OpenMM code with the backbone's topology and positions (N, CA, C; nanometers):
from openmm import Vec3, app, unit

residues = "MET VAL SER LEU GLU LEU SER ALA GLU ILE ARG TRP SER LEU LEU CYS TRP ARG ALA ARG SER VAL GLY HIS HIS PRO ASN GLY THR GLU ARG LEU ARG ARG TYR PHE ALA SER LEU ALA THR ASN LEU ALA ALA GLN ASN TYR GLU ARG GLY CYS LEU VAL GLY ASN PHE SER THR GLU LEU ALA ASP GLN SER ARG PRO ILE ARG ASP ARG LEU ALA SER THR PHE ALA ALA TRP SER ARG PRO ILE GLU ALA CYS ILE ARG ASP ALA GLN LYS ALA GLY GLU ILE SER ARG ASP GLY GLU PRO ARG ALA LEU ALA GLU PHE LEU LEU ASN SER PHE GLU GLY ALA MET LEU ARG MET LYS VAL GLU LYS ASP GLY SER PRO LEU ASP HIS PHE ILE THR VAL ILE PHE SER ARG VAL LEU THR".split()
positions = [
    Vec3(-0.1837, 1.4880, 1.4437),
    Vec3(-0.1541, 1.3538, 1.4013),
    Vec3(-0.2838, 1.2755, 1.3786),
    Vec3(-0.3982, 1.3255, 1.4066),
    Vec3(-0.5208, 1.2577, 1.3811),
    Vec3(-0.5350, 1.2225, 1.2346),
    Vec3(-0.4860, 1.3137, 1.1474),
    Vec3(-0.4840, 1.2876, 1.0032),
    Vec3(-0.4144, 1.1610, 0.9709),
    Vec3(-0.3011, 1.1323, 1.0310),
    Vec3(-0.2294, 1.0107, 1.0027),
    Vec3(-0.3054, 0.8854, 1.0516),
    Vec3(-0.3703, 0.8947, 1.1667),
    Vec3(-0.4467, 0.7862, 1.2128),
    Vec3(-0.5670, 0.7600, 1.1178),
    Vec3(-0.6274, 0.8655, 1.0748),
    Vec3(-0.7392, 0.8473, 0.9904),
    Vec3(-0.6940, 0.7930, 0.8551),
    Vec3(-0.5834, 0.8366, 0.8074),
    Vec3(-0.5283, 0.7849, 0.6785),
    Vec3(-0.5024, 0.6363, 0.6850),
    Vec3(-0.4448, 0.5857, 0.7957),
    Vec3(-0.4200, 0.4455, 0.8066),
    Vec3(-0.5520, 0.3669, 0.8239),
    Vec3(-0.6469, 0.4285, 0.8954),
    Vec3(-0.7773, 0.3633, 0.9101),
    Vec3(-0.8475, 0.3526, 0.7842),
    Vec3(-0.8423, 0.4544, 0.7017),
    Vec3(-0.9069, 0.4531, 0.5718),
    Vec3(-0.8433, 0.3423, 0.4812),
    Vec3(-0.7148, 0.3315, 0.4894),
    Vec3(-0.6450, 0.2298, 0.4047),
    Vec3(-0.6885, 0.0886, 0.4521),
    Vec3(-0.6957, 0.0659, 0.5844),
    Vec3(-0.7354, -0.0567, 0.6351),
    Vec3(-0.8811, -0.0869, 0.5962),
    Vec3(-0.9689, 0.0087, 0.6128),
    Vec3(-1.1126, -0.0113, 0.5808),
    Vec3(-1.1288, -0.0447, 0.4307),
    Vec3(-1.0495, 0.0254, 0.3473),
    Vec3(-1.0564, 0.0003, 0.2050),
    Vec3(-1.0136, -0.1438, 0.1729),
    Vec3(-0.9074, -0.1896, 0.2342),
    Vec3(-0.8567, -0.3233, 0.2058),
    Vec3(-0.9709, -0.4276, 0.2493),
    Vec3(-1.0282, -0.4058, 0.3694),
    Vec3(-1.1313, -0.4921, 0.4158),
    Vec3(-1.2529, -0.4871, 0.3242),
    Vec3(-1.2907, -0.3735, 0.2778),
    Vec3(-1.4125, -0.3558, 0.1961),
    Vec3(-1.3846, -0.4235, 0.0676),
    Vec3(-1.2680, -0.4089, 0.0060),
    Vec3(-1.2452, -0.4690, -0.1190),
    Vec3(-1.2552, -0.6244, -0.1059),
    Vec3(-1.2196, -0.6752, 0.0073),
    Vec3(-1.2267, -0.8229, 0.0257),
    Vec3(-1.3750, -0.8705, 0.0309),
    Vec3(-1.4639, -0.7868, 0.0682),
    Vec3(-1.6032, -0.8256, 0.0731),
    Vec3(-1.6899, -0.7768, -0.0455),
    Vec3(-1.6360, -0.6948, -0.1322),
    Vec3(-1.7193, -0.6183, -0.2204),
    Vec3(-1.7845, -0.6998, -0.3308),
    Vec3(-1.7306, -0.8162, -0.3546),
    Vec3(-1.7803, -0.8962, -0.4705),
    Vec3(-1.8737, -1.0071, -0.4280),
    Vec3(-1.9123, -1.0117, -0.3021),
    Vec3(-2.0019, -1.1160, -0.2568),
    Vec3(-1.9348, -1.2412, -0.2189),
    Vec3(-1.8051, -1.2545, -0.2352),
    Vec3(-1.7304, -1.3623, -0.1815),
    Vec3(-1.5966, -1.3131, -0.1319),
    Vec3(-1.5221, -1.3956, -0.0794),
    Vec3(-1.3932, -1.3518, -0.0229),
    Vec3(-1.2839, -1.3928, -0.1186),
    Vec3(-1.2361, -1.2943, -0.1944),
    Vec3(-1.1278, -1.3210, -0.2921),
    Vec3(-1.0042, -1.3581, -0.2140),
    Vec3(-0.9150, -1.4276, -0.2888),
    Vec3(-0.7870, -1.4696, -0.2271),
    Vec3(-0.7024, -1.3500, -0.1919),
    Vec3(-0.5991, -1.3784, -0.1132),
    Vec3(-0.5109, -1.2705, -0.0617),
    Vec3(-0.4427, -1.1924, -0.1737),
    Vec3(-0.4022, -1.2569, -0.2788),
    Vec3(-0.3328, -1.1856, -0.3928),
    Vec3(-0.4394, -1.0928, -0.4534),
    Vec3(-0.5566, -1.1494, -0.4786),
    Vec3(-0.6640, -1.0609, -0.5516),
    Vec3(-0.7039, -0.9464, -0.4620),
    Vec3(-0.7115, -0.9630, -0.3298),
    Vec3(-0.7427, -0.8479, -0.2443),
    Vec3(-0.6346, -0.7395, -0.2538),
    Vec3(-0.5086, -0.7826, -0.2593),
    Vec3(-0.4002, -0.6868, -0.2728),
    Vec3(-0.4034, -0.6182, -0.4100),
    Vec3(-0.4286, -0.6976, -0.5142),
    Vec3(-0.4397, -0.6363, -0.6481),
    Vec3(-0.5468, -0.5307, -0.6490),
    Vec3(-0.6633, -0.5631, -0.6031),
    Vec3(-0.7791, -0.4676, -0.6017),
    Vec3(-0.7445, -0.3493, -0.5141),
    Vec3(-0.6805, -0.3642, -0.4081),
    Vec3(-0.6503, -0.2582, -0.3224),
    Vec3(-0.5556, -0.1594, -0.3847),
    Vec3(-0.4437, -0.2029, -0.4424),
    Vec3(-0.3534, -0.1123, -0.5037),
    Vec3(-0.4132, -0.0519, -0.6326),
    Vec3(-0.4915, -0.1289, -0.7052),
    Vec3(-0.5600, -0.0731, -0.8209),
    Vec3(-0.6543, 0.0382, -0.7865),
    Vec3(-0.7201, 0.0201, -0.6728),
    Vec3(-0.8180, 0.1196, -0.6258),
    Vec3(-0.7416, 0.2485, -0.5817),
    Vec3(-0.6319, 0.2303, -0.5155),
    Vec3(-0.5414, 0.3488, -0.4739),
    Vec3(-0.4952, 0.4210, -0.6051),
    Vec3(-0.4580, 0.3454, -0.7030),
    Vec3(-0.4101, 0.4055, -0.8320),
    Vec3(-0.5280, 0.4819, -0.8984),
    Vec3(-0.6464, 0.4269, -0.8963),
    Vec3(-0.7625, 0.4896, -0.9541),
    Vec3(-0.7904, 0.6233, -0.8796),
    Vec3(-0.7783, 0.6223, -0.7497),
    Vec3(-0.8008, 0.7404, -0.6716),
    Vec3(-0.7014, 0.8489, -0.6994),
    Vec3(-0.5788, 0.8072, -0.7179),
    Vec3(-0.4671, 0.9014, -0.7437),
    Vec3(-0.4903, 0.9611, -0.8904),
    Vec3(-0.5372, 0.8808, -0.9766),
    Vec3(-0.5658, 0.9318, -1.1157),
    Vec3(-0.6756, 1.0377, -1.1110),
    Vec3(-0.7766, 1.0093, -1.0264),
    Vec3(-0.8866, 1.1068, -1.0110),
    Vec3(-0.8427, 1.2442, -0.9558),
    Vec3(-0.7293, 1.2433, -0.8869),
    Vec3(-0.6711, 1.3632, -0.8292),
    Vec3(-0.5650, 1.4210, -0.9230),
    Vec3(-0.5681, 1.3729, -1.0503),
    Vec3(-0.4721, 1.4193, -1.1514),
    Vec3(-0.3244, 1.4041, -1.1067),
    Vec3(-0.3000, 1.3024, -1.0330),
    Vec3(-0.1652, 1.2651, -0.9916),
    Vec3(-0.0898, 1.3738, -0.9128),
    Vec3(-0.1697, 1.4613, -0.8455),
    Vec3(-0.1106, 1.5718, -0.7740),
    Vec3(-0.0951, 1.5480, -0.6217),
    Vec3(-0.1806, 1.4738, -0.5590),
    Vec3(-0.1750, 1.4691, -0.4096),
    Vec3(-0.0831, 1.3607, -0.3547),
    Vec3(-0.0829, 1.2504, -0.4100),
    Vec3(-0.0055, 1.1383, -0.3497),
    Vec3(-0.0596, 1.0923, -0.2128),
    Vec3(0.0302, 1.0689, -0.1195),
    Vec3(-0.0043, 1.0066, 0.0069),
    Vec3(0.0286, 1.1030, 0.1198),
    Vec3(-0.0650, 1.1266, 0.2066),
    Vec3(-0.0448, 1.2176, 0.3131),
    Vec3(0.0679, 1.1676, 0.4043),
    Vec3(0.0787, 1.0433, 0.4354),
    Vec3(0.1767, 0.9834, 0.5248),
    Vec3(0.3178, 1.0055, 0.4495),
    Vec3(0.3215, 0.9708, 0.3227),
    Vec3(0.4440, 0.9882, 0.2480),
    Vec3(0.4881, 1.1313, 0.2390),
    Vec3(0.3915, 1.2211, 0.2163),
    Vec3(0.4285, 1.3643, 0.2082),
    Vec3(0.4813, 1.4189, 0.3436),
    Vec3(0.4147, 1.3717, 0.4543),
    Vec3(0.4647, 1.4107, 0.5808),
    Vec3(0.6024, 1.3556, 0.6101),
    Vec3(0.6226, 1.2334, 0.5671),
    Vec3(0.7511, 1.1643, 0.5814),
    Vec3(0.8611, 1.2476, 0.5201),
    Vec3(0.8386, 1.2907, 0.3989),
    Vec3(0.9508, 1.3591, 0.3263),
    Vec3(0.9771, 1.4998, 0.3800),
    Vec3(0.8745, 1.5655, 0.4344),
    Vec3(0.8822, 1.7012, 0.4805),
    Vec3(0.9083, 1.7124, 0.6330),
    Vec3(0.8549, 1.6219, 0.7165),
    Vec3(0.8600, 1.6514, 0.8580),
    Vec3(0.9420, 1.5464, 0.9430),
    Vec3(0.9818, 1.4367, 0.8814),
    Vec3(1.0417, 1.3292, 0.9659),
    Vec3(1.1750, 1.3777, 1.0380),
    Vec3(1.2470, 1.4658, 0.9756),
    Vec3(1.3698, 1.5169, 1.0342),
    Vec3(1.3451, 1.6296, 1.1363),
    Vec3(1.2182, 1.6753, 1.1399),
    Vec3(1.1929, 1.7961, 1.2202),
    Vec3(1.1558, 1.7604, 1.3652),
    Vec3(1.1099, 1.6433, 1.3903),
    Vec3(1.0536, 1.6134, 1.5251),
    Vec3(1.0558, 1.4645, 1.5437),
    Vec3(1.1106, 1.4207, 1.6582),
    Vec3(1.1096, 1.2806, 1.6974),
    Vec3(0.9674, 1.2263, 1.7160),
    Vec3(0.8753, 1.3007, 1.7820),
    Vec3(0.7385, 1.2480, 1.7957),
    Vec3(0.6722, 1.2335, 1.6595),
    Vec3(0.6949, 1.3200, 1.5673),
    Vec3(0.6321, 1.3086, 1.4338),
    Vec3(0.6958, 1.1875, 1.3621),
    Vec3(0.8234, 1.1716, 1.3725),
    Vec3(0.8908, 1.0568, 1.3084),
    Vec3(0.8374, 0.9279, 1.3688),
    Vec3(0.8196, 0.9215, 1.4990),
    Vec3(0.7662, 0.8011, 1.5683),
    Vec3(0.6229, 0.7725, 1.5192),
    Vec3(0.5380, 0.8771, 1.5091),
    Vec3(0.4026, 0.8570, 1.4631),
    Vec3(0.4003, 0.8125, 1.3150),
    Vec3(0.4832, 0.8674, 1.2324),
    Vec3(0.4887, 0.8225, 1.0951),
    Vec3(0.5299, 0.6747, 1.0876),
    Vec3(0.6293, 0.6392, 1.1653),
    Vec3(0.6765, 0.4945, 1.1703),
    Vec3(0.5645, 0.4053, 1.2146),
    Vec3(0.4868, 0.4442, 1.3151),
    Vec3(0.3778, 0.3622, 1.3629),
    Vec3(0.2631, 0.3593, 1.2614),
    Vec3(0.2406, 0.4595, 1.1863),
    Vec3(0.1424, 0.4638, 1.0835),
    Vec3(0.1770, 0.3713, 0.9688),
    Vec3(0.3038, 0.3737, 0.9219),
    Vec3(0.3478, 0.2820, 0.8233),
    Vec3(0.3301, 0.1343, 0.8728),
    Vec3(0.3688, 0.1114, 0.9987),
    Vec3(0.3544, -0.0242, 1.0537),
    Vec3(0.2159, -0.0671, 1.0518),
    Vec3(0.1247, 0.0186, 1.0937),
    Vec3(-0.0195, -0.0192, 1.0897),
    Vec3(-0.0746, -0.0395, 0.9545),
    Vec3(-0.0276, 0.0364, 0.8583),
    Vec3(-0.0682, 0.0176, 0.7211),
    Vec3(-0.0155, -0.1120, 0.6600),
    Vec3(0.1010, -0.1526, 0.7003),
    Vec3(0.1587, -0.2794, 0.6469),
    Vec3(0.0982, -0.4029, 0.7011),
    Vec3(0.0342, -0.3969, 0.8203),
    Vec3(-0.0186, -0.5187, 0.8790),
    Vec3(-0.1281, -0.5820, 0.7978),
    Vec3(-0.2242, -0.5147, 0.7450),
    Vec3(-0.3227, -0.5863, 0.6655),
    Vec3(-0.2648, -0.6389, 0.5266),
    Vec3(-0.1653, -0.5697, 0.4760),
    Vec3(-0.0936, -0.6208, 0.3601),
    Vec3(-0.0240, -0.7496, 0.3980),
    Vec3(0.0402, -0.7486, 0.5111),
    Vec3(0.1074, -0.8723, 0.5586),
    Vec3(0.0084, -0.9870, 0.5765),
    Vec3(-0.1138, -0.9640, 0.6287),
    Vec3(-0.2136, -1.0594, 0.6438),
    Vec3(-0.2565, -1.1223, 0.5047),
    Vec3(-0.2733, -1.0355, 0.4065),
    Vec3(-0.3154, -1.0868, 0.2820),
    Vec3(-0.2039, -1.1739, 0.2217),
    Vec3(-0.0741, -1.1316, 0.2393),
    Vec3(0.0361, -1.2163, 0.1947),
    Vec3(0.0422, -1.3466, 0.2596),
    Vec3(0.0180, -1.3477, 0.3939),
    Vec3(0.0186, -1.4639, 0.4709),
    Vec3(-0.0966, -1.5618, 0.4183),
    Vec3(-0.2160, -1.5015, 0.3987),
    Vec3(-0.3251, -1.5793, 0.3408),
    Vec3(-0.2930, -1.6412, 0.2058),
    Vec3(-0.2289, -1.5595, 0.1220),
    Vec3(-0.1950, -1.6120, -0.0065),
    Vec3(-0.0922, -1.7263, -0.0006),
    Vec3(0.0077, -1.7143, 0.0866),
    Vec3(0.1003, -1.8189, 0.1054),
    Vec3(0.0339, -1.9515, 0.1583),
    Vec3(-0.0505, -1.9345, 0.2535),
    Vec3(-0.1217, -2.0503, 0.3109),
    Vec3(-0.2019, -2.1203, 0.2063),
    Vec3(-0.2610, -2.0439, 0.1136),
    Vec3(-0.3536, -2.0990, 0.0074),
    Vec3(-0.2667, -2.1519, -0.1125),
    Vec3(-0.1356, -2.1336, -0.1029),
    Vec3(-0.0541, -2.1796, -0.2128),
    Vec3(-0.0579, -2.0909, -0.3403),
    Vec3(-0.1076, -1.9709, -0.3248),
    Vec3(-0.1179, -1.8741, -0.4349),
    Vec3(0.0217, -1.8180, -0.4700),
    Vec3(0.1026, -1.7998, -0.3684),
    Vec3(0.2412, -1.7469, -0.3889),
    Vec3(0.3419, -1.8251, -0.3119),
    Vec3(0.4621, -1.8133, -0.3413),
    Vec3(0.5698, -1.8876, -0.2726),
    Vec3(0.5747, -1.8563, -0.1274),
    Vec3(0.6133, -1.9522, -0.0511),
    Vec3(0.6291, -1.9385, 0.0905),
    Vec3(0.7760, -1.8896, 0.1260),
    Vec3(0.8522, -1.8659, 0.0249),
    Vec3(0.9911, -1.8301, 0.0528),
    Vec3(1.0064, -1.6969, 0.1221),
    Vec3(0.9229, -1.6014, 0.0856),
    Vec3(0.9359, -1.4618, 0.1454),
    Vec3(0.8655, -1.4553, 0.2794),
    Vec3(0.9282, -1.3805, 0.3669),
    Vec3(0.8685, -1.3521, 0.4964),
    Vec3(0.7569, -1.2552, 0.4776),
    Vec3(0.6336, -1.2787, 0.5211),
    Vec3(0.5242, -1.1890, 0.4937),
    Vec3(0.5434, -1.0425, 0.5441),
    Vec3(0.6044, -1.0265, 0.6595),
    Vec3(0.6255, -0.8846, 0.7043),
    Vec3(0.7248, -0.8088, 0.6083),
    Vec3(0.8309, -0.8802, 0.5721),
    Vec3(0.9269, -0.8210, 0.4802),
    Vec3(0.8658, -0.7882, 0.3500),
    Vec3(0.7886, -0.8745, 0.2950),
    Vec3(0.7225, -0.8567, 0.1655),
    Vec3(0.6202, -0.7395, 0.1792),
    Vec3(0.5437, -0.7384, 0.2870),
    Vec3(0.4454, -0.6273, 0.3097),
    Vec3(0.5177, -0.4887, 0.3113),
    Vec3(0.6230, -0.4853, 0.3849),
    Vec3(0.7041, -0.3569, 0.3915),
    Vec3(0.7631, -0.3213, 0.2566),
    Vec3(0.8034, -0.4227, 0.1859),
    Vec3(0.8610, -0.3988, 0.0489),
    Vec3(0.7526, -0.3390, -0.0424),
    Vec3(0.6322, -0.4012, -0.0430),
    Vec3(0.5197, -0.3514, -0.1229),
    Vec3(0.4914, -0.2074, -0.0793),
    Vec3(0.4752, -0.1830, 0.0404),
    Vec3(0.4408, -0.0463, 0.0867),
    Vec3(0.5504, 0.0548, 0.0432),
    Vec3(0.6746, 0.0232, 0.0698),
    Vec3(0.7836, 0.1048, 0.0305),
    Vec3(0.7875, 0.1323, -0.1205),
    Vec3(0.7611, 0.0272, -0.1908),
    Vec3(0.7697, 0.0378, -0.3429),
    Vec3(0.6506, 0.1226, -0.3904),
    Vec3(0.5358, 0.1094, -0.3283),
    Vec3(0.4181, 0.1881, -0.3716),
    Vec3(0.4402, 0.3316, -0.3375),
    Vec3(0.4991, 0.3612, -0.2211),
    Vec3(0.5334, 0.5011, -0.1827),
    Vec3(0.6271, 0.5618, -0.2893),
    Vec3(0.7244, 0.4856, -0.3302),
    Vec3(0.8203, 0.5301, -0.4366),
    Vec3(0.7536, 0.5552, -0.5668),
    Vec3(0.6612, 0.4652, -0.5972),
    Vec3(0.5886, 0.4819, -0.7269),
    Vec3(0.4996, 0.6066, -0.7183),
    Vec3(0.4418, 0.6380, -0.5982),
    Vec3(0.3637, 0.7618, -0.5862),
    Vec3(0.4497, 0.8852, -0.5989),
    Vec3(0.5702, 0.8839, -0.5468),
    Vec3(0.6581, 1.0006, -0.5649),
    Vec3(0.6887, 1.0253, -0.7063),
    Vec3(0.7239, 0.9181, -0.7766),
    Vec3(0.7528, 0.9308, -0.9202),
    Vec3(0.6298, 0.9755, -1.0024),
    Vec3(0.5148, 0.9235, -0.9656),
    Vec3(0.3892, 0.9645, -1.0294),
    Vec3(0.3688, 1.1131, -1.0199),
    Vec3(0.3992, 1.1685, -0.9017),
    Vec3(0.3768, 1.3131, -0.8801),
    Vec3(0.4690, 1.3955, -0.9706),
    Vec3(0.5892, 1.3427, -0.9947),
    Vec3(0.6865, 1.4128, -1.0741),
    Vec3(0.6461, 1.4055, -1.2224),
    Vec3(0.6074, 1.2865, -1.2686),
    Vec3(0.5712, 1.2649, -1.4085),
    Vec3(0.4290, 1.3014, -1.4440),
    Vec3(0.3485, 1.3252, -1.3383),
    Vec3(0.2075, 1.3583, -1.3632),
    Vec3(0.1336, 1.2608, -1.4511),
    Vec3(0.1653, 1.1293, -1.4353),
    Vec3(0.0857, 1.0259, -1.4988),
    Vec3(0.0984, 0.8967, -1.4166),
    Vec3(0.0180, 0.8004, -1.4531),
    Vec3(0.0040, 0.6820, -1.3703),
    Vec3(0.1025, 0.5715, -1.4092),
    Vec3(0.1941, 0.5911, -1.5016),
    Vec3(0.2813, 0.4852, -1.5406),
    Vec3(0.3612, 0.4262, -1.4273),
    Vec3(0.4172, 0.5061, -1.3284),
    Vec3(0.4888, 0.4405, -1.2209),
    Vec3(0.3999, 0.3480, -1.1350),
    Vec3(0.2712, 0.3858, -1.1210),
    Vec3(0.1798, 0.2959, -1.0476),
    Vec3(0.1503, 0.1693, -1.1258),
    Vec3(0.1314, 0.1859, -1.2565),
    Vec3(0.1083, 0.0688, -1.3453),
    Vec3(0.2310, -0.0278, -1.3429),
    Vec3(0.3466, 0.0306, -1.3433),
    Vec3(0.4693, -0.0545, -1.3377),
    Vec3(0.4776, -0.1270, -1.2020),
    Vec3(0.4479, -0.0546, -1.0959),
    Vec3(0.4411, -0.1207, -0.9612),
    Vec3(0.3472, -0.2452, -0.9670),
    Vec3(0.2258, -0.2203, -1.0096),
    Vec3(0.1286, -0.3272, -1.0097),
    Vec3(0.1724, -0.4475, -1.0992),
    Vec3(0.2259, -0.4133, -1.2143),
    Vec3(0.2721, -0.5167, -1.3077),
    Vec3(0.3873, -0.5995, -1.2456),
    Vec3(0.4890, -0.5342, -1.1934),
    Vec3(0.6093, -0.6052, -1.1389),
    Vec3(0.5688, -0.6852, -1.0168),
    Vec3(0.4938, -0.6169, -0.9251),
    Vec3(0.4611, -0.6875, -0.8019),
    Vec3(0.3788, -0.8172, -0.8235),
    Vec3(0.2829, -0.8118, -0.9146),
    Vec3(0.1937, -0.9235, -0.9325),
    Vec3(0.2395, -1.0225, -1.0392),
    Vec3(0.3402, -0.9846, -1.1149),
    Vec3(0.4023, -1.0809, -1.2110),
    Vec3(0.5357, -1.1387, -1.1688),
    Vec3(0.6027, -1.0671, -1.0808),
    Vec3(0.7378, -1.1125, -1.0436),
    Vec3(0.7598, -1.1337, -0.8935),
    Vec3(0.6999, -1.0489, -0.8077),
    Vec3(0.7284, -1.0519, -0.6625),
    Vec3(0.6321, -1.1459, -0.5926),
    Vec3(0.5064, -1.1326, -0.6108),
    Vec3(0.4125, -1.2188, -0.5473),
    Vec3(0.3661, -1.3314, -0.6472),
    Vec3(0.4597, -1.4225, -0.6601),
    Vec3(0.4307, -1.5370, -0.7550),
    Vec3(0.4574, -1.6681, -0.6856),
] * unit.nanometer
topology = app.Topology()
chain = topology.addChain("A")
for resn in residues:
    res = topology.addResidue(resn, chain)
    for name in ("N", "CA", "C"):
        topology.addAtom(name, app.Element.getBySymbol(name[0]), res)
């Protein structure tokens, strides 16, 4: 399960790095946009074949073992926390509506992105990821 911990840590580090990479602190919505765009770029570089280790383990192993299922759940929870923080920042700054609960929105984004990655692997192209980014940032986080 070290792989799952590393995977979540890499995602967290990437999100933090993206926030600092331009010499200023972009707003919460922009941090999220850069983060998901960066993940999409990495998936394209892998020819849309690999997807997400946590997602792959979830589809293959979650029913096999309670400890594995628990670890996967905690990994998803850890992954969603920085997304939740960005949403909360964006709401406080007035960038997006305060109607949505940040934790629920973060979990929805993560769940939606995982689904887009599954579809991407089937179609072997980035259109599901592009659709995710378009819908999330033009309809959901507004």
